[in-house]
KEVOVEX-670415 format. One line per field, with one value per residue (C-alpha): residue number from 1; residue in three letters; x negated, y, z. Coordinates in nm, 4 decimals. Each point is the difference from the previous one (the first is absolute). Last residue first. Layout:
N
num = (NUM / ...)
residuo = (ALA / ...)
u = (X / ...)
v = (Y / ...)
w = (Z / ...)
//
This chain:
376
num = (376 / 375 / 374 / 373 / 372 / 371 / 370 / 369 / 368 / 367 / 366 / 365 / 364 / 363 / 362 / 361 / 360 / 359 / 358 / 357 / 356 / 355 / 354 / 353 / 352 / 351 / 350 / 349 / 348 / 347 / 346 / 345 / 344 / 343 / 342 / 341 / 340 / 339 / 338 / 337 / 336 / 335 / 334 / 333 / 332 / 331 / 330 / 329 / 328 / 327 / 326 / 325 / 324 / 323 / 322 / 321 / 320 / 319 / 318 / 317 / 316 / 315 / 314 / 313 / 312 / 311 / 310 / 309 / 308 / 307 / 306 / 305 / 304 / 303 / 302 / 301 / 300 / 299 / 298 / 297 / 296 / 295 / 294 / 293 / 292 / 291 / 290 / 289 / 288 / 287 / 286 / 285 / 284 / 283 / 282 / 281 / 280 / 279 / 278 / 277 / 276 / 275 / 274 / 273 / 272 / 271 / 270 / 269 / 268 / 267 / 266 / 265 / 264 / 263 / 262 / 261 / 260 / 259 / 258 / 257 / 256 / 255 / 254 / 253 / 252 / 251 / 250 / 249 / 248 / 247 / 246 / 245 / 244 / 243 / 242 / 241 / 240 / 239 / 238 / 237 / 236 / 235 / 234 / 233 / 232 / 231 / 230 / 229 / 228 / 227 / 226 / 225 / 224 / 223 / 222 / 221 / 220 / 219 / 218 / 217 / 216 / 215 / 214 / 213 / 212 / 211 / 210 / 209 / 208 / 207 / 206 / 205 / 204 / 203 / 202 / 201 / 200 / 199 / 198 / 197 / 196 / 195 / 194 / 193 / 192 / 191 / 190 / 189 / 188 / 187 / 186 / 185 / 184 / 183 / 182 / 181 / 180 / 179 / 178 / 177 / 176 / 175 / 174 / 173 / 172 / 171 / 170 / 169 / 168 / 167 / 166 / 165 / 164 / 163 / 162 / 161 / 160 / 159 / 158 / 157 / 156 / 155 / 154 / 153 / 152 / 151 / 150 / 149 / 148 / 147 / 146 / 145 / 144 / 143 / 142 / 141 / 140 / 139 / 138 / 137 / 136 / 135 / 134 / 133 / 132 / 131 / 130 / 129 / 128 / 127 / 126 / 125 / 124 / 123 / 122 / 121 / 120 / 119 / 118 / 117 / 116 / 115 / 114 / 113 / 112 / 111 / 110 / 109 / 108 / 107 / 106 / 105 / 104 / 103 / 102 / 101 / 100 / 99 / 98 / 97 / 96 / 95 / 94 / 93 / 92 / 91 / 90 / 89 / 88 / 87 / 86 / 85 / 84 / 83 / 82 / 81 / 80 / 79 / 78 / 77 / 76 / 75 / 74 / 73 / 72 / 71 / 70 / 69 / 68 / 67 / 66 / 65 / 64 / 63 / 62 / 61 / 60 / 59 / 58 / 57 / 56 / 55 / 54 / 53 / 52 / 51 / 50 / 49 / 48 / 47 / 46 / 45 / 44 / 43 / 42 / 41 / 40 / 39 / 38 / 37 / 36 / 35 / 34 / 33 / 32 / 31 / 30 / 29 / 28 / 27 / 26 / 25 / 24 / 23 / 22 / 21 / 20 / 19 / 18 / 17 / 16 / 15 / 14 / 13 / 12 / 11 / 10 / 9 / 8 / 7 / 6 / 5 / 4 / 3 / 2 / 1)
residuo = (LYS / GLY / SER / ASN / THR / LEU / ILE / TRP / GLN / ALA / ALA / LEU / ASN / ALA / PHE / GLN / ALA / THR / TYR / GLY / HIS / HIS / ALA / GLY / ALA / LEU / GLU / VAL / TYR / LYS / LYS / PRO / CYS / SER / LEU / LYS / GLU / SER / PHE / GLU / PHE / ILE / ASP / GLU / LYS / PRO / CYS / GLN / ASP / ASP / LEU / GLU / GLY / SER / VAL / ILE / LEU / THR / PRO / MET / ASP / LEU / ARG / LYS / ALA / HIS / SER / MET / PRO / ASP / VAL / ALA / PHE / LEU / HIS / GLU / ARG / ALA / CYS / PHE / ASP / TYR / ILE / THR / VAL / MET / LYS / SER / ARG / GLU / GLN / ALA / GLY / VAL / PHE / LEU / LYS / VAL / LYS / ASN / TYR / ASN / LYS / GLY / SER / PHE / GLY / ILE / LEU / PHE / PRO / MET / GLU / VAL / ALA / CYS / ALA / VAL / THR / ILE / GLU / ARG / MET / VAL / SER / SER / MET / VAL / LEU / SER / MET / GLY / GLY / GLY / GLN / SER / THR / GLY / LEU / PHE / ALA / ILE / LYS / GLN / ASN / PRO / ARG / ARG / MET / LYS / ASN / ILE / ALA / MET / VAL / CYS / GLU / LEU / ALA / TRP / LYS / ARG / TYR / GLY / ALA / ASP / GLU / ASN / VAL / GLU / LEU / VAL / THR / ASP / PHE / LEU / VAL / PRO / TRP / ALA / GLY / TYR / THR / GLY / ARG / LYS / SER / LEU / ASP / TYR / GLY / ARG / PRO / THR / ASN / TYR / GLY / LEU / PRO / SER / LEU / GLN / LEU / ILE / ASP / CYS / PRO / LEU / HIS / LEU / TYR / PRO / THR / LEU / SER / ASN / TRP / ASP / ALA / ALA / TYR / CYS / PRO / LEU / SER / VAL / LEU / LEU / ILE / PRO / ASN / GLU / LYS / ASP / VAL / LYS / ARG / TYR / ARG / GLY / TYR / PHE / LYS / ASP / GLY / TYR / ASP / PHE / GLU / VAL / TRP / GLU / GLY / THR / VAL / ASN / ALA / ASP / ILE / PRO / THR / GLU / GLU / ALA / THR / LYS / ARG / LEU / ASN / GLU / ILE / TRP / ARG / GLU / LEU / TYR / GLU / ASP / THR / THR / ASP / ALA / ARG / PHE / LEU / SER / ASN / PRO / ALA / CYS / ASP / PRO / ASN / LYS / GLU / PHE / LEU / ASP / LEU / PHE / ALA / ALA / GLU / LEU / ALA / THR / ASN / ASP / PRO / MET / GLN / GLY / ASP / ILE / GLU / PHE / SER / ILE / HIS / LEU / ASN / LYS / LEU / ARG / GLU / CYS / VAL / VAL / ASP / ALA / PRO / TYR / PHE / SER / PHE / PHE / SER / LEU / VAL / ALA / SER / LYS / TYR / GLU / ALA / TYR / ILE / GLU / ASP / ASP / ILE / ALA / SER / ASN / GLY / SER / GLU / CYS / ALA / ARG / ILE / GLU / GLY / ASP / GLY / ILE / LYS / LEU / THR / PHE / LEU / VAL / LYS / LYS / ASP / MET)
u = (0.5825 / -0.2546 / 0.1027 / 0.1049 / 0.3257 / 0.1112 / -0.0825 / 0.1831 / 0.3004 / 0.0324 / -0.0530 / 0.2732 / 0.2532 / -0.0850 / 0.0034 / 0.3510 / 0.1149 / -0.0956 / -0.1977 / 0.0251 / 0.0261 / 0.3000 / 0.0612 / 0.2351 / -0.2096 / -0.3051 / -0.3130 / -0.2466 / -0.3742 / -0.1987 / -0.3753 / -0.3189 / -0.2776 / -0.0833 / 0.2184 / 0.0303 / 0.3358 / 0.1441 / -0.0844 / 0.1821 / 0.2985 / 0.0033 / -0.0198 / 0.2843 / 0.2095 / 0.0093 / -0.0938 / 0.2468 / 0.2741 / 0.0477 / 0.2815 / -0.1565 / -0.1847 / -0.3543 / -0.1601 / -0.3715 / -0.1240 / -0.3791 / -0.2178 / -0.3428 / -0.2684 / 0.0805 / -0.3091 / 0.0989 / 0.3263 / -0.1531 / 0.0030 / 0.3512 / 0.1130 / -0.0727 / -0.1390 / -0.3580 / 0.1133 / 0.2351 / -0.2858 / -0.2132 / 0.2770 / 0.0915 / -0.3579 / -0.0462 / 0.3268 / -0.0652 / 0.0840 / 0.2710 / 0.1656 / -0.0169 / 0.1863 / 0.2761 / 0.0588 / 0.3600 / 0.1365 / 0.1340 / -0.3616 / -0.0733 / 0.2455 / -0.1231 / -0.3582 / 0.1009 / 0.1798 / -0.3147 / -0.2020 / 0.2317 / -0.2240 / -0.3144 / -0.0628 / 0.3568 / 0.0054 / 0.1606 / 0.0526 / 0.3210 / 0.0577 / 0.3509 / -0.0401 / -0.3334 / -0.1283 / -0.3703 / -0.1837 / -0.3210 / -0.1756 / -0.3273 / -0.2563 / 0.2603 / 0.0066 / -0.0157 / 0.1717 / 0.2825 / 0.0186 / 0.0593 / 0.2652 / 0.1707 / -0.0240 / 0.2156 / 0.2484 / 0.0289 / 0.0500 / 0.2864 / 0.0582 / -0.2555 / -0.1995 / -0.3560 / -0.1744 / -0.2813 / -0.2621 / -0.1193 / -0.3735 / 0.0420 / 0.3619 / 0.1018 / 0.1542 / -0.2871 / -0.1264 / 0.3561 / 0.0537 / -0.3285 / 0.0671 / 0.3503 / -0.1216 / -0.2570 / 0.2638 / 0.2195 / -0.3092 / -0.0883 / 0.3678 / 0.0210 / -0.3072 / -0.3559 / -0.0591 / -0.0088 / 0.0974 / 0.3604 / 0.2653 / 0.0414 / -0.0523 / 0.1610 / 0.3102 / 0.0171 / -0.0264 / 0.2267 / 0.3134 / 0.2818 / 0.1455 / -0.3340 / -0.0638 / -0.1200 / 0.1473 / -0.2190 / 0.2313 / 0.2675 / -0.1564 / 0.2474 / 0.1412 / -0.0865 / -0.2182 / -0.1764 / 0.0281 / -0.2162 / -0.3028 / -0.2499 / 0.0419 / 0.3223 / -0.1043 / 0.1654 / -0.2234 / 0.1221 / -0.1759 / 0.0769 / 0.2103 / 0.2809 / 0.3435 / -0.0300 / -0.0367 / 0.3575 / 0.0596 / -0.2754 / 0.2508 / -0.1489 / -0.1367 / 0.0479 / -0.2838 / 0.2138 / -0.2942 / 0.0305 / -0.1827 / -0.2701 / 0.0533 / -0.3152 / 0.0264 / -0.2851 / -0.0834 / 0.0391 / -0.3004 / 0.1748 / 0.3507 / 0.1672 / 0.1106 / -0.0801 / 0.2510 / -0.1215 / 0.1734 / -0.1998 / -0.0839 / -0.2214 / -0.2091 / -0.2866 / -0.3034 / -0.0503 / 0.3312 / 0.2152 / 0.3294 / 0.1357 / 0.3626 / 0.1382 / -0.0107 / -0.2375 / -0.3402 / -0.2636 / -0.2523 / -0.3088 / -0.2242 / -0.3723 / -0.1021 / -0.3085 / 0.1806 / 0.2654 / -0.2625 / -0.1917 / 0.3140 / 0.0981 / -0.3560 / -0.0274 / 0.3400 / -0.0846 / -0.3411 / 0.1586 / 0.2585 / -0.2705 / -0.1931 / 0.3129 / 0.0232 / 0.2564 / -0.2347 / 0.2021 / -0.1893 / -0.0994 / -0.0758 / 0.2832 / 0.2711 / -0.1469 / 0.0920 / -0.2901 / 0.1831 / 0.2793 / -0.2346 / 0.1994 / 0.2636 / -0.2802 / -0.2071 / 0.2745 / 0.1952 / -0.3076 / -0.1285 / 0.3383 / 0.0207 / -0.3442 / 0.0117 / -0.2036 / -0.3238 / -0.2889 / -0.3472 / -0.2259 / -0.3442 / -0.2827 / -0.1489 / 0.2598 / -0.0417 / 0.2877 / -0.0176 / 0.2777 / -0.0227 / 0.3734 / -0.0570 / -0.2689 / 0.2744 / 0.1285 / -0.3364 / -0.0593 / 0.3383 / -0.0440 / -0.3513 / 0.1166 / 0.2725 / 0.3591 / 0.2566 / -0.1377 / -0.2693 / 0.2502 / 0.1285 / -0.3481 / -0.0445 / 0.3263 / -0.0486 / -0.3546 / 0.1199 / 0.2537 / -0.2327 / -0.2772 / 0.2306 / 0.1074 / -0.3539 / -0.1473 / -0.3071 / -0.3449 / -0.0479 / 0.3333 / 0.1435 / -0.0440 / -0.1341 / -0.1268 / 0.1416 / -0.2352 / 0.2185 / -0.1728 / 0.0874 / -0.1592 / 0.2560 / 0.1589 / -0.2582 / 0.1181 / -0.2604 / 0.0748 / -0.0384 / -0.2743 / -0.0961 / -0.0361 / -0.3455 / -0.0585)
v = (-0.4749 / -0.2305 / 0.1164 / -0.3469 / -0.0406 / 0.3593 / 0.0037 / -0.3290 / 0.1124 / 0.3205 / -0.1893 / -0.2563 / 0.2672 / 0.2196 / -0.3055 / -0.0934 / 0.3596 / -0.0331 / 0.2111 / -0.1038 / -0.2850 / -0.2288 / -0.2055 / -0.2986 / -0.1951 / 0.1901 / -0.2093 / 0.0221 / -0.0754 / 0.0381 / 0.0388 / -0.0485 / 0.0431 / -0.2589 / 0.1615 / -0.1666 / -0.1573 / 0.3457 / 0.1005 / -0.3004 / 0.0849 / 0.3535 / -0.1185 / -0.2497 / 0.2605 / 0.2126 / 0.3690 / 0.1642 / -0.2662 / -0.0314 / -0.2481 / -0.1995 / 0.3037 / -0.0255 / 0.0848 / -0.0305 / 0.0613 / 0.0189 / -0.0540 / 0.1440 / -0.1744 / 0.1208 / -0.0201 / -0.3261 / 0.1528 / 0.3194 / -0.0903 / -0.1443 / 0.3325 / 0.1592 / 0.3495 / -0.0538 / -0.2439 / 0.2647 / 0.2389 / -0.2802 / -0.1330 / 0.3462 / 0.0893 / -0.3213 / 0.0562 / 0.3603 / -0.0457 / -0.2548 / 0.2240 / 0.2911 / -0.1979 / -0.0710 / 0.3702 / 0.0255 / 0.0417 / -0.3556 / -0.0917 / 0.0814 / -0.2667 / -0.2401 / 0.0498 / -0.0664 / -0.3168 / -0.1084 / 0.0408 / -0.2187 / -0.3082 / 0.2012 / 0.3713 / 0.0634 / -0.3228 / 0.1640 / 0.3724 / 0.0404 / -0.1551 / -0.1290 / 0.1111 / 0.0486 / -0.0079 / 0.0446 / -0.0315 / 0.0906 / 0.2192 / 0.1639 / -0.2150 / -0.0780 / 0.3492 / -0.0920 / -0.3342 / 0.1542 / 0.2647 / -0.2635 / -0.1804 / 0.3303 / 0.0803 / -0.2984 / 0.0775 / 0.3699 / -0.0883 / -0.2302 / 0.0658 / 0.1240 / -0.0608 / 0.0582 / -0.0256 / 0.2108 / -0.0037 / 0.3271 / 0.0454 / 0.3777 / 0.0996 / -0.0483 / 0.2914 / 0.0969 / -0.3516 / -0.1083 / 0.2899 / -0.0639 / -0.3732 / 0.0560 / 0.2673 / -0.2417 / -0.2694 / 0.2241 / 0.1226 / -0.3611 / -0.0690 / 0.2418 / 0.1970 / -0.0319 / -0.2917 / 0.2403 / -0.2086 / 0.0973 / -0.2322 / -0.2716 / 0.1914 / 0.3124 / -0.1986 / -0.1542 / 0.3398 / 0.1831 / 0.0505 / -0.0594 / 0.1775 / -0.0606 / 0.3502 / 0.1613 / -0.1249 / 0.2413 / 0.2952 / -0.1892 / 0.0917 / -0.1928 / 0.1643 / 0.3068 / -0.1872 / -0.1456 / -0.3074 / -0.0753 / 0.1672 / -0.2565 / -0.2102 / 0.0151 / -0.1076 / -0.1005 / 0.0154 / -0.1446 / 0.0075 / -0.3062 / -0.1184 / -0.1309 / 0.1493 / 0.2189 / -0.3022 / -0.0697 / 0.3790 / 0.0532 / 0.0467 / -0.0188 / 0.3201 / -0.1107 / -0.0182 / -0.1982 / -0.2394 / -0.0979 / 0.2031 / -0.0893 / -0.0051 / 0.0165 / -0.1056 / 0.1526 / -0.2079 / 0.1364 / 0.0435 / 0.1804 / 0.1166 / 0.3346 / -0.0902 / 0.1866 / 0.0020 / 0.1047 / 0.0532 / 0.0243 / 0.2159 / 0.0462 / 0.2874 / 0.0139 / 0.2120 / -0.2082 / 0.0947 / -0.2184 / 0.1542 / -0.1709 / 0.0053 / -0.0930 / 0.3578 / 0.1872 / -0.1689 / 0.1244 / -0.2716 / 0.1183 / -0.2257 / -0.0027 / -0.2942 / -0.1923 / -0.2572 / -0.0652 / -0.0368 / -0.2500 / -0.2013 / -0.0187 / -0.0806 / -0.2868 / -0.1333 / 0.0091 / -0.1549 / -0.2848 / -0.0506 / -0.0181 / -0.2568 / -0.2103 / -0.0180 / 0.1395 / 0.1908 / 0.0465 / -0.1380 / 0.2493 / -0.0273 / -0.2453 / 0.1624 / 0.3284 / -0.0701 / -0.1080 / -0.2941 / 0.2400 / 0.1897 / 0.2503 / 0.0588 / -0.0109 / 0.2805 / 0.2459 / -0.0421 / 0.0222 / 0.3087 / 0.1697 / -0.0477 / 0.1362 / 0.2911 / 0.2642 / -0.1966 / 0.1968 / -0.0735 / -0.2514 / 0.1383 / -0.1874 / -0.3446 / -0.2115 / -0.3711 / -0.2441 / -0.3733 / -0.2204 / -0.3691 / -0.0033 / -0.0094 / 0.2603 / 0.2508 / -0.0285 / 0.0790 / 0.2915 / 0.1538 / -0.0342 / 0.1474 / 0.2965 / 0.0980 / -0.0472 / 0.2672 / 0.2042 / -0.2580 / -0.2486 / 0.2626 / 0.0717 / -0.3714 / -0.0347 / 0.3050 / -0.1073 / -0.3494 / 0.1296 / 0.2545 / -0.2582 / -0.2435 / 0.2724 / 0.1278 / -0.3417 / -0.0658 / 0.1301 / 0.3733 / 0.1443 / 0.3447 / 0.3158 / 0.0306 / -0.3535 / -0.3401 / -0.2834 / -0.3017 / -0.3375 / -0.3337 / -0.3314 / -0.0647 / 0.3330 / 0.2564 / 0.3482 / 0.2749 / 0.3367 / 0.3722 / 0.0052 / 0.3538 / 0.0077 / 0.0528 / 0.3109)
w = (3.1567 / -0.1642 / -0.3452 / -0.1128 / 0.1870 / -0.0443 / -0.3718 / -0.0574 / 0.2045 / -0.1997 / -0.3262 / 0.0693 / 0.0971 / -0.2998 / -0.2275 / 0.1011 / -0.0540 / -0.3666 / -0.2459 / -0.3632 / -0.2469 / 0.0479 / 0.3134 / -0.0018 / 0.2505 / 0.1243 / -0.0510 / 0.2886 / -0.0023 / 0.3210 / 0.0123 / 0.2004 / -0.2617 / -0.2671 / -0.2643 / -0.3401 / 0.0872 / 0.0630 / -0.3561 / -0.1448 / 0.2215 / -0.1341 / -0.3588 / 0.0514 / 0.1825 / -0.3122 / 0.0297 / -0.2376 / -0.0188 / 0.3772 / 0.0622 / 0.2862 / 0.1318 / 0.1312 / 0.3353 / 0.0793 / 0.3562 / 0.0369 / 0.3058 / -0.0946 / -0.2068 / -0.3511 / -0.2186 / -0.1698 / -0.1219 / -0.1406 / -0.3689 / 0.0328 / 0.1486 / -0.3412 / 0.0584 / -0.1245 / -0.2688 / -0.1402 / -0.0767 / -0.1410 / -0.2213 / -0.1272 / -0.0889 / -0.2015 / -0.1842 / -0.0951 / -0.3648 / 0.0681 / 0.2573 / -0.2422 / -0.2635 / 0.2538 / 0.0684 / -0.1193 / 0.3574 / -0.0177 / -0.0652 / 0.3627 / 0.1081 / -0.2677 / 0.1148 / 0.3610 / -0.1043 / -0.1853 / 0.3202 / 0.2080 / 0.0140 / 0.0713 / 0.0570 / 0.1139 / 0.2050 / 0.3013 / -0.0710 / 0.2099 / 0.3421 / 0.0882 / 0.3634 / 0.1717 / 0.3578 / 0.0804 / 0.3312 / 0.1856 / -0.2569 / 0.1123 / -0.1851 / -0.2676 / -0.1459 / -0.3710 / 0.0629 / 0.2008 / -0.2730 / -0.2676 / 0.2055 / 0.0823 / -0.3735 / -0.0873 / 0.2754 / -0.0755 / -0.3659 / 0.1098 / 0.3718 / 0.2511 / 0.3146 / 0.1142 / 0.3379 / 0.1471 / 0.2753 / 0.1536 / 0.0600 / 0.0334 / -0.0769 / -0.3588 / -0.1914 / -0.2319 / -0.0694 / -0.0729 / -0.2409 / -0.1835 / -0.0285 / -0.1365 / -0.2422 / -0.1401 / -0.0457 / -0.2161 / -0.1884 / -0.0856 / -0.0640 / -0.2919 / -0.1044 / 0.1301 / -0.2393 / -0.2955 / -0.3025 / 0.0633 / -0.1370 / 0.2624 / 0.3246 / -0.1467 / -0.0951 / 0.3489 / 0.1737 / -0.2461 / 0.2111 / -0.2436 / -0.3048 / -0.1696 / -0.1341 / 0.3220 / 0.3257 / 0.1962 / -0.0709 / 0.1930 / 0.3327 / 0.2138 / 0.3127 / 0.2067 / 0.2497 / -0.3055 / -0.2188 / -0.3046 / 0.1566 / -0.1287 / 0.3149 / 0.2042 / 0.3482 / 0.3261 / 0.3071 / 0.3300 / 0.3372 / 0.2061 / 0.2938 / -0.2244 / 0.0638 / -0.3113 / -0.2269 / -0.1093 / -0.0299 / -0.2596 / -0.2790 / -0.3475 / -0.1540 / -0.3591 / -0.2541 / -0.2486 / -0.0335 / 0.3669 / 0.2633 / 0.2561 / 0.3770 / 0.2140 / 0.3655 / 0.2027 / 0.3070 / 0.3494 / 0.2308 / 0.2874 / -0.0681 / -0.0577 / -0.3503 / -0.3210 / -0.2852 / -0.3471 / -0.3310 / -0.3222 / -0.2954 / -0.3034 / -0.1312 / -0.2497 / 0.0846 / 0.3134 / 0.1635 / 0.2215 / 0.1118 / 0.3098 / 0.1098 / 0.3426 / 0.1259 / -0.2285 / -0.0215 / -0.2476 / -0.0794 / -0.1862 / -0.2095 / -0.0766 / -0.2254 / 0.1191 / 0.2128 / -0.2624 / -0.2739 / 0.2111 / 0.0719 / -0.3653 / -0.1126 / 0.2482 / -0.1021 / -0.3718 / 0.0614 / 0.1995 / -0.2756 / -0.2670 / 0.2021 / 0.0462 / -0.3775 / -0.2406 / -0.2295 / -0.3173 / -0.2970 / -0.2642 / -0.3685 / -0.0570 / 0.2164 / -0.1175 / -0.3635 / -0.2239 / -0.1560 / -0.0987 / -0.2348 / -0.2064 / 0.2690 / 0.2538 / -0.1429 / -0.0892 / 0.3229 / 0.2198 / -0.1802 / 0.0159 / 0.3761 / 0.0742 / -0.2459 / 0.1831 / 0.0072 / 0.1471 / -0.1288 / 0.1788 / 0.0776 / -0.1645 / -0.0466 / 0.1787 / -0.0695 / -0.0446 / -0.0438 / -0.1344 / 0.0780 / 0.0760 / 0.3776 / -0.0552 / -0.0858 / 0.3550 / 0.1565 / -0.2333 / 0.0710 / 0.3766 / -0.0082 / -0.2056 / 0.2457 / -0.1207 / -0.0931 / -0.2881 / -0.0637 / -0.1350 / -0.2416 / -0.1293 / -0.0561 / -0.1878 / -0.2190 / -0.0831 / -0.0807 / -0.2501 / -0.1553 / -0.0420 / -0.1758 / -0.2424 / -0.0548 / -0.0831 / 0.2122 / 0.0870 / -0.0052 / 0.0943 / -0.0570 / 0.1980 / 0.3514 / -0.0319 / 0.0887 / -0.0851 / -0.0666 / -0.0233 / -0.1518 / 0.0928 / 0.2741 / 0.0751 / 0.1092 / 0.0982 / 0.0101 / 0.1564 / -0.0548 / -0.2607 / -0.1059 / -0.3778 / -0.1414 / -0.2106)
//
């Protein structure tokens, strides 16, 4: 009885015909390794993406039957690439870090946000957003005609920073805590998992699913803003550290309605480029460095989409960038380099003697920047 052919993998002059049991064309050991790898690729990437990337190495792939499930994704990668380091994903795959990829990522993010039903339950100043998963925010609505919506995004610690410096501004204010890390009742420590820290960066780097980590963080921001905006309302972003880096990203994602952005010591700059190895070392401190290597191409793409450097040329709104002279987490040199890439109206300020973190100087500068550039 003939074996049912599932797929054919051609490598140079060699050929692997994967059947329901065994292999009809090449050494069993080599076949088993490539079969594990290919099945693994298909567990998290569409067929057309896998085929296109394999072509870059002159490897062609033809599906002849239904792909079987692979329940040992991680084990298959480890086994294959420890034996064949030249076939590791950073060789087989090249992270897509092009402008075209970023445009697709933004388009998909916005489309998903528009198509995902979400409820907003307001109790006093607090808002509970619910779309199956829950996250929270604080909202202040002003009795003004045509105000902008000022969106405040959180630092990595997920604190509810004081909004007092901005309450005098004639605008609605929405402060968000994506992923539900902070709530009206305090931090949800159950979301810290095994990392000992909020996992958003770890999930961005280590998860092959691009919907995890900062992609989900950004999606929840767009959904919340869409839900709370008045009709045709313009918006502005501000934040410190992670909130600063993601304010730059979100200003790019929603640039058609964004009138101003103010950021302090922004996080994530260069994470997919010059600072990528630092990110890997940070994640490696959690004893997951091998995983970063295995999923290297995924990590670079995921970080590229939320690296402010990737979005620099898209930013066309007045942007305030503040760095700290003594900041050892988000170095002033990186922030200045980013500011030099901007072609939009901008102001760069270095705070003398400032370490990493929220400062009163920034609050004053940001409030004035938002007021000046909001048209109010």
